[in-house]
Structure formats: C-alpha cells, structure tokens
N, C-alpha and C positions, 0 to 999 in steps of 0.2 A: 504494499499499500504506500503511495506517495503521500508525504505529509506536507501540508501547506501551512505556512506561518502567517497568520493574520493578526498578530499582537505586537506591532511595531511601536505602539505608544508605551508598552511596558519596557521593551529594550530591543536592541537591534544587533545583528551579527556584525563583527568587526570586519570592515572592508579590507581586501587584500592589500591595498596600497598603505593603509594605516598599519596593518600588522607587519609589513615589510620594513616600514620606517621605525617601528618600535623594537624589533628583534635585536639589533646590535647593541641596544642599551641594557639588555639583560646579561650579556656575557662579555662581548668584546669591549664595549664602551661603557663599563659599569661604574665609572667614577662618581663620587659624591660631588654634586655641583658647587659645594662650598669649599672644596679642596683646591690648593694653589698649584698642584702639579698638573702634568699634561692631560691625565685622564679626567681630573676634575674640571679643568678648563674646557675640555671638549664637552663635558656634560653641561656646564654653564652655557656654552654656546648653543647647545641644543635647546635648552630651556628658553633662552632669549629668542631664538628663532620661532619656537612654538608661541611665545607671547606675542610676537609680531603677527603670526598667522591668525591667532584668535582675535586680536585687535582689528586687523584688517577686515575680517569677516563680518564685523558689526560696525564698521566705521568709527572705531575708537583709536586711542593712542595706546601703545604698549604699556606705558606707566600706569594705565587705568586698569590693567588686568591683574587680578589676584587669584592664583590657582588654589583650589580646595579639592577635597577628596570626593566631593559630590555635590548635587544640587541642594540637597537638604542642608549640608554644612554652609554652603554659600548663602542660602536664604536666612539661616540662623545667624550667620556672621553679620549680615546687614541689620536685621531686626535687633538683635541683642547688642551688636556693636554700636549701632546709631544711638540706641536708648542709653548706652553708657556715656554718651557725650551731651545729649540733649537734656533740657529741663523736662521733667515729667509732664506728659500731656496726654493726648488721645492717640491711640493707634487704630487706624481704620483699614480693615481688609474686607475683600469681597466675601460673600457667604458661600462661594463655590471654590475658595482657595484650596490648594493641595494641603494635606495635613501638616506638612513641615513648615508651612507658613501659619496656618491656623493655630497649631499647637504651640509654636514659638510665641505668637502674639498672646495666647492665653496664659502662658507661663510668665510672660513679662508682666502682664496685669496682675497675676496672682502674687509673684514674688516681690512686686513693688508695693504690696499691701494697699493697693488701690490708687497709688500715685499715678500710674499709667492706667488709662481706661480703654477697654476694648470695644470698638464699634464695628459691628458686621454690616456691610453695605448690602442692601437688598438688590436682587436681581429680578428681571421680569421673567415671564413664562418661557422665553427662549434662552434664558441663562445669561443675558447681558446685564452688566451693572446698570442700575437705575441712576442716571445722572442727577435726577432730582433728589434722591435720597443722599447722594454725595454732597450736594449743596446743604441739605439738611444737617448732615453730619458735621460739615465744616462750620456751620453757624451754632450748632449745639454746644460745642466745646473746642478750644484751641487744639488743633491736631499737629502733632509732631511728625508722625509717620503715616504713610499710605502705602499699602502693597496690594496691587491687583495683577493677577497673572495675565500674560498676553493671550494665551489660549488655553482652554480647559482640557485637561488630560482625559476626561471621560467623554464629554460631548463634542470636543473640538471647537466649541464656540469661541470666536475671537472677540476680545474686548477692545474698545476704542481708548487704548492706554494714553495716546497723546492728548485726547480731550480731557481724560481723567486728570492727567498730570498738569495740564494747564489750569484747571479749577483748583487742584490741591496746592500747586505752587503759589497761586494768588493769595492763599492763606498762610503761606510760609512753611508748608509741610515739605518734608523729604519724601520723595516718591521712588518706589522700587517696583519692578516687575519681574516676576518669575517667567522667564521666556524658555524654560527648558523644553516644553512640549512644542513650542512654536518654531524655534530656531531650526533651520534646515527645511521647513515646510512653507513658510511665508517670509517675506523680507522682515528683518529685525535690526533696523538701523538705530544705533544708540541715540544719536542726536535727534533723529526724526521723532522718536518716541518721547523725547523731552523728559526723560526720567533722570534720577540721581544715581540709580544703580539698577543693574540687570543681571539675571542668573542664567548661565548656560550649562549644559552637561553633555559629556562625551558619548555616553552609551545610548542616547536617543538618536544620534546622527552617524551611526556606523563607526563609532570610535569605542575606546575601552571603558569599562566600568571603573569607578574610582578615580575619575578625572573630571573636573569641572572648573568654572571660573565665575568670579563675581566681577562684573565690569562696574567701576565706580567713578563718579565725578571726582576729578583731581582735588577739588576744594573740600571734599568731605573728610571728616575725622571720625574714624571708627575705633571702638575699643576691641582689642583682640579676644577671641574665644580661647585661643591656645597661646600660651607663653612659652618662651624657650630661647632659641638662638636668634630670633629676630628676622626669620626668613619672610619673603614676600613683603618687604618694606615694613616689617614688624607686625604685619596684620595676620600672618598665619605661620607660626614657627613650626619647624619640623623638616627633616631631610626631604628634599623634593623627590617625588616619584617620577624620575626622569622618563622611563618608558611610557608611562601613562600620560604624561604632559606632552611628550613628543606625539603620541597618538592623537591626543585632543587637538593639537595644532593642525595636524594633516587633515583630520576629520573636519575641522571648521573650514579649512580651505577648500575641501571637496564639496562640502555642503553649499558654500557660496557659488562655486563654479557650476554645480549641477542643478541649482535650484529651479531654474525655468524649465528645463527639459523634464526633470523628475516630476515637477508639479503638474505639468500638462498631461503626462502619461498616467499618473496616479489619479488625478481628478476624473479622467475618462473611465477608469475602472470603478471609481466610487459611484459615478452616475449609473453605470451598468448594474452595480450591486443594489443601489437604492431603488431603481426602477423595478427590479425583480422582487425586492422585499415588499415594496408598496403594493405590488400586484398580489402579494400573499395576505395583505391586510395589516402589514406591520406599521407601527408608529415610529417615526424618526424623531428623536429628541433634538431640539435646536434647529429644526429644518428651516425655519424662517430667518435664521441669523447667519451672518458670515461664519464659516467654519473652516477648520483645517482641511485641505484637499483629500487627506488620506483617512479621515475619521467618520465612522458611521455608528451611532449609538441608537439601537432599535429595540423594539419589544413586540412580541407576538402575544396579545392578550390571552391569558389563561395558561401560558406555558412558562414555568419558572425559568429564569435566566440561568441559574446554576445547573439545572437539569439539562438545559439545552447545551450549555458549554461542555458538560461532560459527554453528552451523546455525540456532539460534533467532534470532540477530541478522538473519540473512538472511531469516528468516520474519517479521520485524517485532517482535521482542521483545528488549528490553535486560535482560539478567540478568548475574550475575557467577559466576565459578568460585571466588571467595574474596573476600578484602579488596582494595579498590582502592588502599590506602595504602602498599603495599609492593611494590617490584620485586624483592625478594630471594626466591629460590626460588619462582618463579612456578608455580602448580599444585600447590604443597605447602602444607598447612595445619598450622601448629604447634599450633593449637587442637585439630584432630581428633587429632593425634598425642598431645597431652596427655590427651585423653579415652580413649586406648587404642583408637582405631578402626583396624581392619585397613587397612594401607597400600594395598591394592588397591582398597578402597572409598573411601578418602580421594581418590584420583585422579578419582573419579567425581562429586565434590561440586559442586553448583550452588546458588548463593544467590539467592532471590527476595526482594525487600524492597518491600512495597507502599507506596503513598502516597496522598495526598488526591485526586490526579487520576485514580486508577484506578477501574475499574468492574467489577461482576460479569460483564458481557459480555466484558470483556477477559480476565478470568481464565478463563472458559469457552473462549475462543478459544485462549488460551495452552495450556490442557490438551490441546486438539485438536492443536495444533502439536507439543507434546512427544510425544504418542502417535505422530503421524505420522513425526517425525524418528527417534524410538527404533526404530520398526519398520524404517525404511529402513537405519539404521546396523547393526541386528542382521542384516539380509539381507546387507549388504556384508560383514560379519564372517564370516558362514557361507560365503559364496562364496570368501572368501580362505583358508578352511581346506583 
C-alpha cells in the first residue's frame, strides 16, 4: 500500500538540499562556533551565512535574527522577554492562538499576580480577528503587548496582521506575529507586516526540527529566557546547534525561491480536494476567509474526526483531527470553539495540509477513501440504532 502524507502543517520531510548542507557539520565541520581555531571559525561562518539567509527570506537584517530551538521557544522569548522590560500592562492575544502563545500569555498574567492582564481578542465565525474588539481592547486598558498569528495552524485562516499592528502601534503596544505556519506558504515580509517581532520555524518548511528564529526590531530590548555565555547577542545563551541552523538557513532560502511555483500547484490540489469534499456534504471551516493555499479543515456531520483519521490512516493517508502540537484536550479544538462552531460538529473536524510531495492523483484517491470510509461508518451507525 502506498502511503500519502497529508499532514504538512504538523511537520515536513527535510529537503534533500537541506540535508546535504547539514551533513558536513555533524562530523567533518563539527567545531563549536564560539571557538577561535579553524574548525570554530568555519562553524561561525556557517552560522553567519544562515543568519543572512533567514534575514533575506523575510526582508530583515541579519542582526535582527535570533536563533532558537523551536517556534515555541521563540514565542516565549518574545512574550516573557518583552514583559521583562516593559511596565506591566495588558497582553492581548487572539483567541485562536497556538498554545505556546496562549499558555505563555496566561503564565505571564498568573506569575505577575495580576500586574499583567490577559485579554483574548474575539474572532468572527470565519476565524479572523474582530478589529472592532481589538479597538475595544486597546481602549479598555493600556496594552503593552499584542500577539496575533499570521495564519492559523488548524484552519489555515490568514489574519490581517498589518492592520492589527497599525492599530496596536497607535496605542504604543509592541506587536508580535507567530508566522510559523504561514512562512513558506504566503509572503511574510517583516517590514510589510509592520510588527516588532516575528517567529519562524524550520520543520514546517522542509527544514530540520529543533531550529527556529525570532526576528526582532533592532530597537527592542528583551530579557533572555536562558542565561549563560551570552550567545545570540545575549538573548539566547547556549552552544549553537550548527547543523540545524545551517539547515534552517537553506530551508528559508528555498522557501522564498519556490514560493510562487509551490503555491500555485498546491492551491490547485486544494481546490480539487474541496470540490470533492463539498460534493460529499462536508463543511469547510474558514471557507469565507483568506486561507493558506495548502490547508483544508473540514467536517462530515455525524462522523467523529478521530475515527475518520484512524480509518484513513489504515487506508494509507496521514491526516490530523486538529493540531499536532498539543496533548491537552485531544479531539477538542479551541479554534473552532472561538469561531462559535457547534460542538457536535467540532468533534467531526479533520485537517488536511498538502505539501510539495503530493499529487492530484493522491488527492483523487483520498477523496475515494473518504467516501468509502464515510459510507461504512454511516452503515455501522445505522445498524447500532
């Protein structure tokens, strides 16, 4: 049985060019980038090149790139690090944020004993931030921090981050966007987004796990999460993971170079997929909003999402019933809850996220499998009545 991977929002396979670039730094060029000898200098040169590649991919300067171990660390570095320098105020985050932003904001409010107030920004039934509620939040209390993701990891819905940033900046807030899911799928230019900080991650763009970056405005002061030897301009101490950083740099360069071609091809497959699903009576969440070209979050009423995921896996298709990054409340989507979706339908949600290795033939086979499994499950359900 041929296995088709349709879960690229969870992670991606490392691109051959990325792997080839990384391999020498595991054995041949294994120096510590802080060492002064030839091997160390070679490692430092590789890290600097990767920093330039990451910066170029989002229209930033190399000095603005801070390497971290992952998107979760980068998001926490901004939220906790910015709060360490700012006067306590309000932190406003969208109600559909990734747990690593939401939980970090919750912990900031809890650990500050109420000095920092958490404000969740409402979204409409398509999953987009209600700009009117953002205005309300800014007027209710002085906001020091605002964090809104560029694109949602479940629905793929894209936020108007530039408009959000313009409003928040007018009130003096520092603005951050988690662009982990968006980067490599849509343009993500740092200056155009008008934010103070942005998070990227390697393993969503055919790069390695364990490598990410926080892009920051050079005027920002952040308090480090990790202290030690003062690496990354004092913001992230610890011996650099040179192979992973090299891989991240190459992956970012490829993501920029291949964006248009990849987007066009994948969007055509998503259209093919959604036409077939709608023909089966499926509901597509966020259908009326701008979405990532690769993401389709759907539900077939009366068929549990978890059950459909397991059956499709046995049929040779890897999909998800939600986000892969949280073990809290499995099968329950806080994103769909925030959108006001009926709880009985949220339990039926399944996410398909296409990638560069998928084909129209795989999509067609997937649709056949969904139809077959759905009919079988409905028959079983009727027999149980």
